DOMI-980068 format. One record per residue (C-alpha): residue in one letter; x, y, z. Coordinates in pm, whole numbers, plus 50000, padded with zeros to 5 digits. Layout:
<nodes>
AXYZ ...
</nodes>
This chain:
<nodes>
M698152204489278 N696642213388939 E698222233588658 W696602266388765 G697912261489118 F701412253088993 A701452283288760 S700422304589057 E703372291389260 V705792298188974 S704452333688936 K705212340489303 W708762326589274 W709432346488959 D707862377989102 D710282375589393 E713242370189157 C712252400788957 A712332421289278 R715792407189357 H717132417489015 P716222453788940 E718642453488644 W716092432288456 R713482460288484 L710712434388508 S707772446588714 S705612416088782 V704552380988684 R700892372088644 V699062339588597 E696052330488377 E695622364088204 V693042364087926 V694652373987595 P692862404687458 G690522397987167 T690722360087208 R689532331887428 L693152321587487 R694672323587832 S698362329087890 D699502305488166 L702242329488273 L702832365588169 V706032384188261 L705682422188247 G708132450788226 D707012483888083 R705122461287842 P704482423587809 V707912407187783 L707332369587800 C704252347187758 G704332311187874 E702462278987790 L702802257088099 R701782220688136 L702402194888403 P704222163388289 D701172140588322 H699062163088097 P697952143387785 Q699662169187561 S702512180987778 A705522180087543 P707012214887506 W708212204787157 D704672196687048 I703782218386748 I700362227286892 N701872238887223 L704542258987040 Q701952275186814 D699692283887108 A702562300387291 V703582320486984 N700002331286914 K699582343487270 A702852362787254 I701872379186927 S698462388687070 R700162404287371 G702772422187164 S705562402487329 R708702391787141 W709332361987367 A707332330587448 F708032297787620 T706592262787645 S707192239487935 D706112205788068 A707612215988407 N710662194488328 V712032214488035 L711492250787934 L711922261787572 L712482298687502 I711052310687167 D711942342186975 V708622350686811 Q710222375686572 R712502350186409 E711782340086050 G711082304485942 P709182274286072 I708102276686432 I710512249586548 T713482270186426 R712452299286650 I713432280186965 V716632296887086 H717292281487426 Q716442251187638 V716482250788019 E716432218488219 L714232219688531 E713862196688831 H712462164488687 F709212148288804 E706462127388644 R703212132188837 R701502162988975 T700932145489308 E704672148589372 L704122186089410 D702152179689728 S705432173189908 A706732205490065 V710322192790052 F710062184189681 L708322217089605 E711332235389754 R713582217789500 I711162226789222 Q711192262889336 A714982264489317 S715052251688960 W712372276388843 R714172305489006 A717362294388830 A715472291988501 L714352328188524 Q717892338688612 D718962321088292 I716372335588052 A715642370088201 P718882385788071 I717952372787723 V714372385487712 T715382419387855 G718212424487607 L721072421287855 A722382389487692 R722162372087358 A720212339987313 P722682311087279 G720692294986998 M720222257786931 A721832235886667 P719512224386388 D720272188086474 E719082192186831 L716002211686729 F715062185086478 I715702154986702 N713882168887003 A710902179286797 M710812145386624 R710892127486958 A707932147587079 L706022142886755 L706682105586729 S705522097687081 A701922103386971 P701842079486670 A703792053886875 S701052054387139 A698292052586877 I699992023286704 R700492005387036 D696822008487127 A695581997986782 I697911967886758 N696861956087102 Q693171959287021 R693541940086695 R695681913486864 I692971906787120 A690191906286860 D691951887086581 R693951855186642 G695351855686290 F696671890886341 E698241880286670 Q700011850786508 S701401872186225 L702591897686483 V704481870686674 E706071858086351 W707171893386264 M708691899086608 V710501865586621 D711441859186258 D712031894486130 Q713251912186443 G714991883786625 W713121889386951 A712271861887198 H708481861987246 D707041856987594 P703201856887616 A703491869887971 K705161901687841 W702711912187571 E702461947787703 S706191955087681 E706571936487352 I703761955887183 L705221988487313 L708581979487160 A706901968686835 A705062001986819 R708242021786880 L710142001586622 T707372006486369 T707232043786438 Y710952049586396 V711372027486088 F708462044585915 A709702079086021 T713132070285882 R711572061385547 L709732094385540 L712932112785630 F714892095785355 Y712162102185100 E712252139185187 A716072140485169 L715972122884832 R713222146084706 R715312176584790 S718022164584552 Q715772148184291 P712962171484177 L711282142883990 L709852131584322 R706722148484455 R706552165184795 L705002142885059 D701492153085146 L698992134585361 P695532150685377 A694632160785732 G691882138985871 A692272112085602 P691342076985722 A694052050385747 S693042033685420 V693452066185227 G696682074485408 A698152040285332 A697222042784964 T698632078184940 L701982070685104 G702212037184925 A701952055884595 Y704752079584699 F706962050084792 Q706192032184465 D707062063684272 A710402065784455 R711182029684361 D710152035483999 Q712042068183960 S715242055784122 G715262018984027 D716792015984372 Y716072017584747 A713621988684724 T714021978185088 L713612013985211 F710432020985019 V708801986985039 W705241985985172 D705761958685428 R704531948985774 V706131979985927 S704202002485689 E700991983585760 Y701451987286136 A702322024186097 M698932030185930 V697062005286146 S694372030086256 D692762063086162 A694312078586474 S697842069386367 A697212081786012 H696122115986142 L699272118686350 W701552109686059 A700212140185875 R701752162086149 V705072143686127 I705192148785750 Q704552185885796 H707472188186041 I709832169085813 G708972192585529 D710132222385735 F713742209785744 D716292202885472 V716992167985600 S719952162585368 R721832190785545 I721352178585902 G724382162186067 Y725392127285952 D724632110286280 I721092123286331 L719412090486238 G721852071186450 R720802092986741 L717152085486668 F718072048586680 E719842054287010 R716672069187158 L714252043287026 I714532021287333 E714422033587690 P717792032987872 S716842002288078 E715941983187761 R719081994687580 Y721131980987869 R719221948187874 W719701941887502 G723191955787476 Q722261983187228 H724412014087266 Y725252042287029 T729022046086990 M730682080187012 P732132091086676 D735382101886843 V736222066686958 V734982052086628 D737502073986447 L740332061786669 M739382025386608 L739282031086232 S742662048586246 F744152016086377 A742031993486157 I742592010085816 P745632032485869 D745872044385508 G742102044285449 G742332015485204 G740601981785210 A737141968785278 V735501973085618 L732811951285777 D730631960786073 P728691929486176 A726531947686433 V726011979186232 G723381996686447 G722872031986317 G725872029286085 T728322051986267 F731332029386196 L730562027685823 V729812064785792 R733062073985964 A734942048385752 Y733462065685447 V734712099285576 R738162084985646 K738362071085293 V737272104285142 V740082122285326 L742872096685280 T742022083084935 P740792113784742 G739482111684389 R737492079784435 T733822079184343 H730962075484584 Q730182041584430 E733772029484480 L733682039484845 L730342022184907 S731661990184749 E734221987485032 L731751991385319 Y729661962285449 G727171961885734 I725061934685895 D722521936886173 V719901912786300 S717581942586343 G715871952986022 F715441987586169 A719161991386238 A719971980085883 T717522005885748 I719122033685953 A722632024085841 T721502022385477 V720032057285497 N723042071785675 L725312059985394 A722942067585107 V722542104085209 R726242109285146 Q725292113584779 L721592114184698 D721582100384346 F719392077184144 T722542059884016 D724332031184192 N723772044584540 Y722862013984737 P724902005985049 R725921970085119 V723931966085441 A722041933685511 P719281928185771 R720191893985905 S722061876286180 F725841878586139 F726111841986229 R724081832385923 V726611849385695 E729761833185556 P732621848085350 G732001846284978 V728331836885009 A725691861284877 V724191881485162 L721981906284974 Q721051918584627 I721391953784494 P720301969384165 G722801968583882 P723211994583607 P720082003483407 N719261977583142 V717211992682861 S716391958982703 L714881947083030 S713131980483092 G714501981983440 R717431973383663 A718351937483726 L719391927484075 H722761911584132 P724011893484442 V726561908184680 S728801886684897 I731311897685160 E734761886385057 R737821888985282 V738081923885430 Q740841945285568 A739051952285895 V736131940986107 V735181970686325 T732181969986555 N730451975586885 P728851941386934 P725841935987162 Y726671933487530 I724461905787664 R724841871087813 L724291844287554 H721751825887769 E719521856987770 L718971853187396 G716421830687227 E717361794587155 E717731799986781 R720181828886825 Q722141808187075 R722421779886823 E723511804086550 A726321818186762 K727591784086872 R728031773286510 V731241793886501 L732891770786755 N735331743086658 R736041756986312 T739181745386138 G738831763585806 G740021799685813 V740951810086167 T740641780486405 T738161786486686 P737861770587033 R735851738587071 S733821754187349 L733521785387563 H732841791987929 G729141788688012 L728901825288118 S730511838787802 N729121871087671 Y727541872287325 H730281895687201 V732881867687222 Y731241850486928 F731611882186718 W735391880386765 L735511844086656 H733251847686354 G734611881686253 A738091866686219 Q736831843785942 F736281874385719 L739791889085752 K742461890485487 P745981880685598 G747151909485813 G743591922185856 R742471936786185 L739721931986440 A738801964486618 L736081960086880 I734731981487161 T733291959487435 A732641957287804 G736021954187971 E735091925088198 W736451899087954 M739961910988039 D739821897788395 S736961872688399 D736851834888380 Y735001834888049 G737471859787903 A740471836987954 G739511815887652 L739141846587432 Q742481860287549 E744281827787472 W742661825787128 L743691861487046 L747281855787157 N747511824186946 H746271840386623 F746791878086645 C749231905186734 I747271926086984 E748211961586898 A746431980487173 C743901978187456 I742602012987537 E740312024487818 S739182058687934 A738942073388281 K737252104788150 E734302095387928 A731832067987841 W732322056487484 F728842044087426 S725722059787559 E723722047787858 A726122018987921 R726622009188282 V729831990288224 G733441999988169 T734471997987806 V737691988687631 V738821992387271 T740911963487144 I742771962286813 A744251929186698 R746071921286369 L745791886286222 C749261870786223 P750121834286138 D753801837586240 E754221824286595 A757631840486651 E756271874286547 R753281870186776 L755351860587079 A757691890187033 H754921914986968 Q754481942887223 V750931949187349 R750121984687456 F747691988887747 V746602025187771 W744412043088027 L743342077087893 R743262105688142 R741722131287906 T738782129387668 L739482119787310 R738272153887192 E740872170087418 L743562146287294 Y742612154986937 G743202191587017 G739522200387025 V739012193486653 S735412182786587 S734562149086433 D731522163286252 G731662163485874 E734752155685668 D737382178785815 P740842165285713 S742422182086015 H740322159986242 I741472128086069 M745072140086094 A744632146986466 V743202112186522 D746122096286336 A748592116886538 L747142102686860 R747272067386717 D750962072086634 R751662084786986 L750072053587132 L751952030086901 A755242046786997 L754812039387369 T757372016887539 G757852003387890 E755592017688159 G754702053388238 E752282079588358 G751502113188206 A748942140788189 D747342124787886 F747472087687971 N749052059988172 W750452029887990 S752131996088015 V753761977387725 V754131939487759 S755161912287511 Q752671885487416 R755191859687537 Q754901874887884 L751111875287864 L750991838487774 A753271831388069 L750901851088292 G748021828788188 S746531854087945 R744951875788216 L745451908088023 M744541931888301 T747041914888532 A749751927688302 V748901964288344 
</nodes>
């Protein structure tokens, strides 16, 4: 079935729905009407006593199908204006976007509603009568949803700026990602030197294991990584420009070749470095930038991205937007394979409530990802330790990630808290956690301006002992990693300085176990580990060693699971939050009571519905109130909010450390 045929089917379904709902006062639905005075054709036209709704319909395998695509949106709006209709829609037959043509502002901000349709990928699927029946039901439901809006019987629900921006960015970035993929692959085949440098970048800079048999998937991932890192730099430049008028507005001439585009954007980045004396790693012209502008086709597409970014005040979009871009970089199957999951802010706040109860002390996230833990730690400190400067708060937050992209995202997410040209550089390092030791320099940041040197000297930053190590470490078997990363992790075994570690671990141990062992080396006396992990370690053979080690060095304050929500996205495993306080006193450890809690309501419900967005003190107070309720639990019990069991560590050691056996 082609697009005309599908539009014809939809028109029949909608025509019938209009007849079923006389209150809509919609007379008919037509397909492929020529727009008066133009050569444009409206894929679908819904009529009342006048044109009410014009639609731009694509099938999902169309080369330009995305309903968020600026060209598709503009075409739909133009057709509606030509017809005298207030309402338009775009659709790829999977999603329908309703557009209020009369709204002011950039076209993307005129989208007021999104309707999910029956999902499919290829037009050949429509040849199945059974499947077409399911499609019909979803399109009928879509009209039932939007008809009251376009006929004035109901108000449009509207869409949050964050969602508008993210969805539009996803659609926009798919095109440069494809162009970069194709160009990189062509150059790899034609140029051996380029291929070798690409492999070095993937293995040395990104920490990936290269397999020549998987070039196609590796280049796709490289193209996506390049696209999102470069987009993040453009986003940060725009956010910085909004607060610092010394910077020029980004502008990339339409149709400019890659060489001109690279020179133009390189000059913008250099100006940002010169003006700020800071952000060197964000605005460096490196391999990522070179790959982003690898072809004329990719350069042309970046011009469209820059136009979209300019339509939004990026500095005012929600704090976790870049983290959500990071979350969506890799397809769900790849995120699962590599253990990369975005952690819900609600559970992050609970972990931080345990880890830094009064908001004081330094915090380290050794698998920083998009920076959610550090951003929420910043918010907690703002609420609980008021009066401190932005620079003082940043000096207590440390992040590490083997992914240079993740480190970039986390850096941006912290830097946008206060967009200054003065001492605003987060302590986030792009390197393997297992190559970092306490007290050893891990990165360099600009110091105060030095007039005599006509610039800003760099000074080293090391991670001293911290109050808390809080993280969502990768969930992946160690043997699935490359040999070098396996060797790095195993270096933490058999340590006698700091917190003693086991001589060896079970052969099937998960990679996250090594984060516990190495993270402990960074703790101050009485400092806490707060990790969210797959729960299998609590009743598995490999977990027994970790349990014994924790019981011998820590007071385990709580192990918390949820029956109501997944705490990191796209994960196909049960998760558990564990908080453990470093304690050298054996008698105190043995007497300590461990609280095992199974939540029966979502955290948002337990917080009283208070949102975690922004810096609302009432939210932090609600989180702390829940923490105090959990710490006050004794014995065993069941309730509407949670079930619980409280057991001494002496009992757990007697049970052979199988933590879940105790519940």
